[in-house]
Every structure is written in C-alpha cells, then in structure tokens.
C-alpha positions, 0 to 999 in steps of 0.5 A: 098847716101842721100843728106846732109841737111842744115838749114839756119835761116834767109834764106830769108834775104840778106845774107841768101838767097845767102847762100840758092843758094850756098848750093843748087848749092853744092848739099845740100837739103836746109831748109830755115827758116825765120819769114820775119820781115826783110827778104823777100819772094822775095829773095827766090821766084826763089827757090820755086818749086825746089825739094831740097828747102823748106821754113818754116816761123818760129821765131827761138826764139821759139822751132825749129822743123825740120823733119829728119836729119840735117848735118849743121845749119847756124844761120843767123837770126837777124836784121842786120842794125842799122835802124832795130835793133834800131827799134827792140832792144828787138827782136835783143837781143832775136834772139841773145840769145834765138834764138842762144840757140834754134838753138844750141839745135837743132844742139845738137839733130841732131848731126849737125855742127853749123855755127854762123853768128857773126859780126865785130861789136863785136869789137865795136869802136876798139882801134886796127887797123886793127882788128884781131880775138884775139882783145876783142873789145871796146863795150858800152854795154848800148848804142843804138848799144849795143843791136846788138853788145852784142847779137852777143858777147853773141851768140859767147860765147853760141856757144863756150860753146856748143862746149866745154861742149856738143862737138858740132862742132861750127864755127864762122864767123865775117862778115864785111860790105857786099853789093850786090843784094837783099839788101833793099833800106831802109836798112839804111847802107851806100851802099844802102842809097848812091846808092838809093839817087844817083839814085833818084838825092838826095844829099847823107847823110854823118854822121860826117865829113865822115872821119870814115872808112869801108871795103866793101865786095862783097857778092859772096866773103863773101859766098865763105868764109862762105862755106869754113869755114863751111867745115873746122875743125877750131873752133875759130872765123874767120874774113871774109871781104875785107881789102880794107878800104875807108872813108865814104866820099870817098865812097859817091863820088865813088857812085856819080861817078859810077851812073853818078848822079848830087847829092851833099853831105850833112853832119849830126851829127854822131850817138852815138858810131858809129865806127871810123874805120873798117878793117879786118885782114884776115891773119887767113882766108888766112891761115886756109881757103885759102880764100881772096876776089876776087872782088875789090870794083869798080868791085863789085859795078858795079855788084850791080848797075843794081839791085839798078837801077831796085829796085829804078825804081820800088819804084818810 
C-alpha cells in the first residue's frame, strides 16, 4: 500500500513545522509549503534529506499545484502574531480568503480531507467566558486586529461552504495561545517577548494593568489535538487549548521566577481591541476527540526555556 500524503501549508512556521514532524512520525509522506514570510527554513532543516519529506516554496494565495494524490491538507499558512498581521494586513486577509479558497480547491481536485487552522481570535473580545464553540464572537471588523480575526472567520465560512456544497471533508480547529520551541524571539506575543526580555535582563513589558487573561497551551498538546481532529469525522469547529487561565501580570512574574532574572515589570498602554479574557471550553474536544492537555504551564515552560536561552545567546 502506498503511504498517505499530507500537504501542510505554512509548514515552515512554528506550528506547521511541528506538524511536519508529527505526520512524518505517523508514517505520512509530508509536503511542506511555505513562502517563508514569517516561517523559516531553520524550522524544517532537520527534515531535509528525509525521503518522505519535501518542501515547496510557494505563496498559497496563488494557484496551488501538487503532483500526485493527496489524502489530507492542513491549511496553516498565515501570519499569526499581532506584530506580523499589523505589518502585513493585506497579506493576512489574502491568505485567509484567497489562500483558503485555493487550498480548498486543491482538496476538491484531489478528493482530500481539509483541516483549517482557525483561532480563538474568532471570539474577539468575548462577552461569554469561557468560550464555547457555539459562541459567535465579539469582533471589531474594521479595527486593526480585524484583519486577522475576520480572515479566520471568513476561512471558517469558506470551509463550511465547501463541505456543504461540494461535500469536502472539512475540519476546523480553533487554536488558543500556544508556545514551545521554534517560536521567533521577535514574535511579539506574550511568551517570546517575556522570555526574551527576562533572559536579556530587561524589564518585562506588560500592557494595561496586566489583569487581562490568557490560556497557554504547550505545542505538543496542541499537535496531539490537531492530529486527532484530522483523523476524526467531526465537522464543526473544535477548541484546542489549555483551560488553565492566568493573568498577563501573573504570567510575567512566572517567567521572571523561571528564568531567575532580576528584571522588573513596566506598564504600557493596552493595544486597541485587545481581548480582556481568553479561556477555552474544551468539553467538545474531550467528548469528540478524547483529548485534553497533558502538560501544565510550569512543565511546558521548563521544556521551552532551554530553546529560548539558546536563541537569545545566538542573537546577542
């Protein structure tokens, strides 16, 4: 029997590269596609030379061609941090709309299952807490963050339209804040920013008074949830995240303690439309996928620290 083949768009990114590893370990032939705008060849260089791995440099907002059959497409191409999508608002909208359309068109042509990387940002600044998949969200469509939030909301609508109209097997994962190895130092999100500042002995920058909350998921837990969803028959969106909620101020203090840094904390104005709370309700993931996170935050952060130490020392 021939091996199953998976195309992973955004495969050289933080999450995409970990998915390349996982699907290779599961016996798939993996085709990684990335235009390397925010992804990096460094994240996948350990896979070069592996017979079942190939890399295609390509912008998925253009027509996508892949030789041979495909069993599965994981659509993870997109800027994902506020710094990236504020610098590249139009590219972010295009990859969520045109890129999703092209990837779904390929799924239709190849009769492949399609899994969309959506986000907890579809809930915006939520008015319900914790967030369940049946909550429609509170998003400012014309705000600065709207380029990412609405791109993902549109992508979800497109995936469901292809499922209903063309009969494509679609899956939607709503990803909550995730951390681990291969994050960029300049990512702009809380963990890499705090970790880098602490290791460099700089004061940690907290926005607002730090009372806003986030729920952080270790990357291995996220990858496990995504793999299970890709193998399931469940069509509606599924939250994958760690319900262990923490305020940003508490999180900054945890990073200072973990790194042994003498850094202080400084406060700056809260960005516009920054969500005040974020916590997944994972009842659906538990029921449908028999999934819940294994790593608590303290354990996951310890596993991530050595990577950031190495990256910071190389950047100095």
